[in-house]
C-alpha positions in Angstrom: -29.6 -76.3 4.3 -30.7 -73.4 6.5 -32.2 -70.4 4.8 -30.2 -67.2 4.6 -32.8 -65.5 6.9 -32.5 -68.3 9.5 -28.6 -68.1 9.3 -28.8 -64.3 9.9 -31.1 -64.8 12.9 -28.7 -67.3 14.3 -25.9 -64.8 13.9 -28.0 -62.1 15.6 -28.7 -64.4 18.6 -25.1 -65.4 18.9 -24.0 -61.8 19.0 -26.0 -61.2 22.3 -25.7 -64.6 24.0 -22.9 -65.4 26.4 -20.7 -68.4 25.6 -22.1 -71.6 27.1 -25.8 -70.5 27.0 -28.2 -73.3 26.2 -30.4 -72.5 23.2 -33.8 -74.2 23.1 -35.1 -73.8 19.6 -38.9 -73.6 19.3 -39.6 -75.0 15.8 -43.1 -74.4 14.7 -44.8 -77.4 13.1 -46.8 -75.4 10.5 -47.2 -71.9 9.2 -49.3 -71.4 6.1 -50.0 -74.9 4.9 -53.4 -74.9 6.5 -55.9 -72.2 7.3 -55.9 -71.1 10.9 -59.5 -72.2 11.4 -58.7 -75.8 10.2 -59.1 -78.2 13.2 -55.8 -79.9 12.2 -54.0 -76.6 12.3 -55.5 -75.8 15.8 -54.6 -79.2 17.1 -51.0 -79.1 15.8 -50.3 -75.5 17.0 -51.9 -76.0 20.4 -49.9 -79.2 20.9 -46.7 -77.4 19.8 -47.3 -74.6 22.4 -48.1 -77.1 25.1 -44.9 -79.0 24.4 -42.8 -75.8 24.1 -44.2 -74.6 27.4 -43.3 -77.9 29.1 -39.8 -77.7 27.7 -39.3 -74.2 29.0 -40.9 -75.2 32.4 -38.4 -78.0 32.7 -35.5 -75.5 32.4 -37.2 -73.2 35.0 -37.8 -76.2 37.3 -34.1 -77.0 37.1 -33.4 -73.5 38.4 -32.3 -72.0 35.2 -33.1 -68.5 34.0 -34.9 -68.5 30.7 -35.2 -65.8 28.1 -37.5 -66.0 25.1 -36.3 -64.0 22.1 -39.2 -62.7 20.0 -39.5 -60.5 16.9 -41.7 -57.5 17.4 -43.7 -57.0 20.5 -44.1 -60.4 22.3 -47.7 -59.7 23.4 -49.0 -58.0 20.2 -49.9 -60.9 17.9 -46.6 -62.4 19.0 -46.0 -66.1 19.4 -44.6 -65.7 22.9 -48.0 -64.8 24.2 -49.0 -68.5 23.9 -46.1 -69.6 26.1 -46.8 -66.7 28.5 -50.3 -67.7 29.2 -49.2 -71.2 29.9 -46.3 -70.3 32.2 -47.3 -67.0 33.9 -49.3 -68.6 36.7 -46.5 -70.8 37.8 -43.3 -68.7 37.2 -42.5 -65.0 37.6 -42.1 -63.3 34.3 -40.8 -60.0 33.0 -42.0 -59.0 29.5 -39.9 -56.5 27.7 -42.0 -54.7 25.0 -40.6 -54.7 21.5 -41.3 -52.7 18.4 -44.2 -54.0 16.3 -43.6 -54.4 12.6 -46.3 -51.9 11.8 -45.0 -49.2 14.2 -41.5 -49.8 12.9 -42.7 -49.2 9.3 -44.5 -45.9 10.0 -41.5 -44.7 12.1 -39.1 -45.6 9.4 -41.3 -43.7 6.9 -41.4 -40.7 9.3 -45.2 -40.5 9.0 -47.8 -40.6 11.7 -50.2 -43.5 11.3 -53.0 -41.8 13.3 -53.5 -38.4 14.9 -56.2 -36.5 16.6 -59.5 -38.4 16.4 -58.3 -40.9 13.8 -59.2 -44.5 14.5 -56.8 -47.4 14.0 -58.1 -50.9 13.6 -55.7 -53.9 13.7 -57.1 -57.2 12.4 -55.1 -60.4 12.2 -54.2 -61.6 8.7 -55.4 -65.1 9.7 -59.1 -64.1 9.7 -61.2 -65.4 6.9 -62.9 -62.9 4.6 -66.2 -62.8 6.4 -64.6 -62.1 9.8 -62.2 -59.5 8.3 -65.2 -57.7 6.7 -67.1 -57.8 10.0 -64.1 -56.3 11.8 -63.8 -53.5 9.3 -67.5 -52.9 9.5 -67.3 -52.5 13.3 -64.6 -49.9 12.8 -66.7 -47.9 10.4 -69.9 -48.2 12.5 -69.0 -49.2 16.1 -71.7 -50.9 18.1 -73.0 -48.9 21.1 
């Protein structure tokens, strides 16, 4: 049975799509079951993006216009970027920037996240502890 969140997203999509539009769901094979640095994760996710790009390319080759709906900004830790780098050399693309989750949060709170000479560091949550610590250390004491 589809989750409530998945049902809501389907309703959101249907509200903006014309009748008769073909939807090509991109169903990710894994999310948090394996660490991102596990070779099995890397193999599965790379294979998924290769297959997804091929599926999108088949629609483009058939002369169809394709739109990829993404949450947040598609090129800021967005899944779309993996399709984009596979397709951009072969097909013209237009990327419409979105609102990142973090910028949506500070805007909703009505508080600036940085100002003046403040430094903002963004690290992916998929980093292991050692690489996260190294990223924070570079923020505190940048290399010259």
